[in-house]
C-alpha positions as CSV (number, residue, x, y, z in Angstrom):
1,M,7.5,-33.2,-38.3
2,Q,9.9,-30.5,-37.0
3,L,8.6,-28.0,-34.6
4,R,8.9,-24.7,-36.2
5,R,8.0,-21.2,-34.3
6,Q,5.1,-20.9,-36.1
7,D,3.8,-23.5,-35.0
8,V,4.7,-22.6,-30.9
9,L,2.9,-19.5,-31.8
10,D,-0.3,-20.4,-33.6
11,G,-0.3,-23.2,-30.9
12,A,-0.3,-20.1,-28.1
13,I,-2.8,-18.3,-30.0
14,A,-5.1,-21.2,-30.0
15,I,-5.0,-21.4,-26.1
16,L,-5.1,-17.9,-25.3
17,D,-8.6,-18.3,-27.5
18,E,-9.9,-21.2,-26.0
19,Y,-8.9,-20.6,-22.2
20,G,-7.5,-17.4,-21.9
21,L,-4.3,-15.4,-20.6
22,A,-4.3,-17.2,-17.0
23,D,-4.7,-20.6,-18.3
24,L,-1.6,-20.2,-21.2
25,T,1.5,-22.2,-19.7
26,M,4.8,-23.5,-21.5
27,R,3.4,-26.8,-20.3
28,R,0.0,-27.2,-21.1
29,L,1.3,-25.6,-25.0
30,A,3.3,-28.3,-25.2
31,T,1.2,-30.8,-24.4
32,S,-1.2,-29.8,-27.2
33,L,2.0,-29.5,-29.3
34,H,2.9,-33.5,-28.4
35,V,6.3,-32.4,-27.8
36,Q,7.7,-31.8,-24.7
37,P,7.9,-28.6,-22.8
38,G,12.2,-28.0,-23.1
39,A,11.5,-28.2,-27.2
40,L,9.8,-24.5,-27.0
41,Y,12.5,-23.1,-25.6
42,W,14.5,-24.0,-28.7
43,H,11.9,-21.1,-30.2
44,F,11.1,-18.7,-27.5
45,P,13.7,-18.5,-24.4
46,N,10.9,-18.3,-22.4
47,K,7.4,-17.3,-21.7
48,Q,7.5,-13.3,-21.5
49,T,9.4,-13.8,-24.8
50,L,6.4,-16.1,-26.3
51,L,4.4,-13.3,-24.7
52,G,6.0,-11.0,-26.4
53,A,5.5,-12.6,-29.6
54,I,1.8,-13.0,-29.3
55,A,1.6,-9.1,-28.8
56,D,3.0,-8.4,-31.9
57,H,0.9,-10.4,-33.9
58,I,-2.2,-9.3,-32.2
59,L,-0.7,-5.7,-33.1
60,S,0.0,-6.4,-36.6
61,G,-4.1,-6.2,-37.1
62,A,-3.7,-2.4,-36.6
63,D,-2.1,-1.1,-39.7
64,A,-0.7,2.0,-40.3
65,P,-3.3,5.3,-41.2
66,S,-3.6,6.3,-44.7
67,T,-1.0,9.5,-44.8
68,E,-3.6,11.2,-47.0
69,Q,-5.9,11.8,-43.8
70,L,-6.1,14.8,-41.7
71,W,-4.1,14.1,-38.5
72,D,-7.1,13.8,-36.1
73,A,-8.5,11.1,-38.3
74,Q,-5.1,9.5,-38.9
75,I,-5.0,9.4,-34.8
76,S,-9.0,7.8,-34.8
77,Q,-8.2,5.7,-37.1
78,I,-4.8,4.0,-35.5
79,A,-7.0,4.0,-31.9
80,H,-10.2,2.1,-33.5
81,R,-7.5,-0.4,-35.3
82,L,-6.1,-1.1,-32.4
83,R,-9.1,-1.7,-30.3
84,D,-10.3,-3.9,-32.9
85,A,-7.2,-5.8,-32.5
86,L,-7.0,-6.2,-29.2
87,L,-10.9,-7.5,-29.0
88,S,-10.3,-10.0,-31.6
89,R,-8.5,-11.9,-29.2
90,R,-9.0,-13.7,-25.8
91,D,-7.1,-11.4,-22.9
92,G,-6.0,-9.5,-26.1
93,A,-5.7,-6.3,-24.4
94,E,-4.1,-7.7,-21.0
95,L,-1.8,-9.4,-22.9
96,V,-0.5,-6.8,-24.7
97,A,-0.7,-4.2,-21.7
98,S,1.6,-6.5,-20.1
99,T,4.1,-6.9,-22.8
100,Y,3.9,-3.3,-23.8
101,A,4.7,-2.5,-19.6
102,S,8.3,-4.9,-19.6
103,R,9.0,-3.2,-23.1
104,L,8.4,-7.3,-24.8
105,T,6.7,-6.0,-27.8
106,T,7.5,-3.4,-30.6
107,N,6.6,0.3,-30.3
108,R,5.5,0.7,-33.8
109,I,2.5,1.5,-33.1
110,R,3.6,4.3,-30.6
111,E,6.1,5.3,-33.4
112,R,3.2,5.9,-35.6
113,I,0.9,8.3,-33.6
114,A,4.1,10.1,-32.3
115,A,4.7,11.2,-36.3
116,V,1.2,12.0,-36.6
117,C,1.4,14.1,-33.5
118,I,4.7,15.8,-34.8
119,R,2.9,16.5,-38.4
120,A,0.2,18.3,-36.2
121,G,2.5,20.2,-34.7
122,L,3.7,18.8,-31.5
123,P,7.0,18.9,-30.6
124,R,8.6,15.1,-30.4
125,V,8.8,14.9,-26.9
126,D,5.5,15.9,-26.5
127,S,4.3,13.8,-29.2
128,E,5.7,10.7,-27.6
129,L,4.3,11.4,-24.4
130,T,0.4,11.8,-26.3
131,A,1.3,8.4,-28.4
132,D,1.7,6.9,-24.5
133,T,-1.2,8.2,-23.5
134,L,-3.5,7.0,-26.1
135,L,-2.0,3.3,-26.1
136,Y,-2.3,3.6,-22.2
137,Y,-6.3,4.7,-22.7
138,V,-7.0,2.4,-25.2
139,L,-5.2,-0.3,-23.7
140,G,-7.5,0.5,-20.2
141,H,-10.3,1.1,-21.9
142,T,-10.2,-2.8,-23.7
143,V,-8.9,-4.3,-20.6
144,D,-12.2,-3.2,-19.2
145,E,-14.4,-3.8,-21.6
146,Q,-13.1,-7.8,-22.2
147,A,-12.9,-8.0,-18.8
148,R,-16.8,-7.1,-18.4
149,L,-17.4,-8.9,-21.3
150,Q,-16.0,-12.1,-19.9
151,M,-17.6,-12.2,-16.6
152,D,-21.2,-11.3,-18.5
153,S,-20.2,-15.1,-20.2
154,A,-19.6,-16.4,-17.1
155,G,-22.8,-15.1,-15.6
156,A,-21.2,-13.4,-13.5
157,L,-23.3,-9.7,-13.7
158,T,-26.4,-8.9,-13.0
159,A,-28.8,-8.9,-16.0
160,D,-28.8,-5.1,-15.4
161,A,-24.8,-4.9,-15.1
162,S,-24.7,-6.5,-18.4
163,P,-22.5,-4.9,-21.2
164,M,-24.9,-6.4,-23.8
165,F,-27.5,-3.9,-22.4
166,E,-25.3,-1.0,-21.3
167,R,-25.9,2.5,-22.1
168,P,-23.9,3.8,-23.6
169,D,-22.3,1.1,-25.5
170,P,-18.7,0.2,-24.8
171,T,-18.1,2.0,-28.5
172,S,-19.9,4.8,-28.0
173,K,-17.7,5.2,-24.5
174,F,-14.8,4.5,-26.4
175,D,-15.7,7.3,-29.0
176,F,-16.5,10.0,-26.3
177,G,-12.8,9.7,-24.7
178,L,-11.2,9.5,-28.3
179,R,-12.9,12.7,-28.7
180,L,-12.2,14.1,-25.2
181,F,-8.3,13.2,-26.1
182,L,-8.4,14.6,-29.3
183,D,-9.6,18.0,-28.4
184,G,-6.6,18.0,-26.0
185,V,-4.6,17.1,-28.8
186,R,-5.8,19.7,-30.4
187,H,-5.8,22.2,-28.0
188,A,-2.0,21.7,-27.2
189,A,-0.7,21.7,-30.8
190,S,-2.0,25.6,-30.9
191,E,-0.7,26.7,-28.3
192,P,2.5,28.8,-28.5
193,R,5.2,26.4,-27.1
194,S,6.3,29.1,-24.6
195,V,3.3,28.7,-23.0
196,R,3.6,25.0,-22.5
197,I,3.8,23.7,-19.1
198,R,6.8,21.0,-18.5
């Protein structure tokens, strides 16, 4: 059977889910697909490109919000869908953060957030900065959340430090930060442009 690009991507995601990002190597992937490592490079020229494709796959779970909602509800929905998509895969946030930093993944979510901010009244440059800020918040929060869950499952946390008993829980913490973020965007959108600090 001929190896297809989707086979390579599916195999890489399976290794990611079972073993984590640190153990996702081209050699391990080739072994799991019963091919020589060179066969992988026909579909992905290097590991970084493969990681970018996995990141795009993860991010595809964060669909566009309904444009019938108010702008703040749209941003909230994007942030929650992004968090859910990142949590759906082991080390999902770490992988997406690394590929986003190296510009190996698409900017569709960033563009969606910026478009919503423009409709809310922010200038384009501010909207793009706002989109970056929200992405960094969601990625950072979720990297920490996944790391704590993995440490807990490995028995590396004491019972009182376990995320299972944490109050407020990770979702409540995420929502609190998101509300602060939205309050800031709301404030920035209401300021006269002449008083905005550059």
